[in-house]
N, C-alpha and C positions, 0 to 999 in steps of 0.2 A: 580364405580361398574356398569356394564352393567344390566339393568333390562329387556331388550327386546331380545326375543329368535327368531333367524333367521333360524338356521339349527340345526337339530337334527340328530345324527349318530345312526343307529342301525346296529352293527355287526351282520351279519347272518351266521349260519353254517347249515342251511336247517334241523334243527331238530325241534321238537314240541315246544321247549321253544321260538322260534323265533316269533310264532303267537302271544303270549301274549305281547312280547316285541313291536312288530309292532303295535298291537292294541293300547297300551298305547301310543306310538309315534303318532299315528293318532289322537288320543283323545287330546294330547297336541298341535299337528300341527293345528288342527281345532280351539283350543282356541287361540292360539298365531298367528295364520296366517302365518305359517313358512314352511319351506321345511324339507323333510325327505330324508336322504341318507342311502340307504340299501347297505352295503358294506361287500363283502366276500373276504377273503384272502386265496388264494391256497397256501398251505404249504406242502413241502416235508419233513418228519420227520428224525431225526437222526437215529431212530430205526423204520424201515418201517413196521414192524408187530404190533405196538402199535397205540393207537389213542390219545396219550397224548405226548406233546412236553416236554421232559424231562428237558431242559433248563430253563423253567419258569413253567411248570405244566399246559399248556394251552391246553384244549380239542379241537379238530377240526375234521373236517368231511375228512377223509383220501381218501375217495372214489371220491371226486370231482376234475375234472380236470378244465382247462380253458374254454373249450367249453362247458362242461355241466354246469359249473358255470355260464356262460353268460346266457344260456337258462333258467336256474332255477331263476336267478334274474329277467329275463324279465317276467317269469310267476308270480312272486312275485309282481312286479310292476303292471302288469295288474290286478291281483286279487284285490289288495288294493287301487288302483287309484280311483275307484268309491266311496269309504269311505271318501276320502279327499275332504273337502269343502273349499272355498275360494280360495285364489291366490297361495297357496302353492303347491309345486310339490313334486313328488317323484323321486329322482335320484338313479340311480344304478351304482355301481363301483365294478370291480373286480381287485383285487390286487394280487401280487405274492411276497412271501418272509415270513418273520418271522411275525406272526399276531400282537404281541404287537408293534413292530417296525413300521410296516406298518400303523397299525391303528393311532398310535401317529403322523406319518408323515401326514396322511390324516387329522387328527383333526387340526393341524397346517396349512396345506396348504389351507383348506377350511373353516377355521374359525368357527368350530363347536362350538355350544354353550351348548350342552348337549349330552350325551350319554345315551341311553335306551337300556339295554341288558337284556336278558332272563336267569333265572335260572332254572336248571332241576328240574322235580317234585320229583321222587322217589330215583334216584340213589345217596345215601349218599356221597359216595367218590367223585362222580363228582359234587355234590352241593358244598362240602368243596373246591375241586380244582377251580371250578368257582368262589366262593367268594374270594379266594386268588387272583386269576387272576384279577378279577374286583378291587380289593383293590391295587394291584401293578399298574394297569392301572391308577386309580384314584390318585396315589401319582405321577405319572409322567405327568400328564396333568393339566391344570388350570380351568377345567370345571366340573359341577357336573355329577355324574353318578347315574342313577336310574336303579335298579336292580329289575326285576320283576319275581315272580315265575310263572311257568308255571302250567297249569292245574287247572281250577276253575277259579273264578272271579278276574279280575286283581287287584281290590281294596283290596284283602285280605292280600297282602303282598308287601310292597314298602320299599326300602332301598335306601336312597340316601347318597353317600359318596361325601362329600365336601372337596376339597383340600384347606388346611389352609396354608397361607405364612405370612410372617412378615408384609405385607402391608395390610392384611385383619384381623381385629380383630375377635376373636373367639366369643366373647359375643353377639354383634349384628348381628348375621347372617340373612340376609334377604332371605327367599325362595321365588321364584317367580312362583311356581307351583300352579295351580288351586286347590281349597279346594276339 
């Protein structure tokens, strides 16, 4: 079992919940001296007037296109880079396609060690949809997913979904997050 963290993925949709996810990812990256990957997936919905992908109930920012996505990712990188200490870097990537599939491919292609994602603050239906989406992603990947609620201090709410497989016993799970 790997105990060293090299790459942390933060899926971004340019909403307020990303602020807390990126902040937590920076805290972890500073502790582990690792890289952060800010990734946005541009997605064209089946139903163009909604902001939820009906096929897997994934919320997304429907107003973002490839050009504005690149610009917004560059702004996020410039804004958060000064907070990163050590040798870690902030990488940005803009993908196009279905969010769950593209994130899964990215995780496998770039050997991500952890996903840090934000949960919305007040919108109860979106919080449920986000939780379901995070759980579905965690079931399909072999790395921990840390969900951080937006609004307020990051330490108030943390949920880690660990994938369990036959080769990983459930009882002695070792968590490598800082206290």
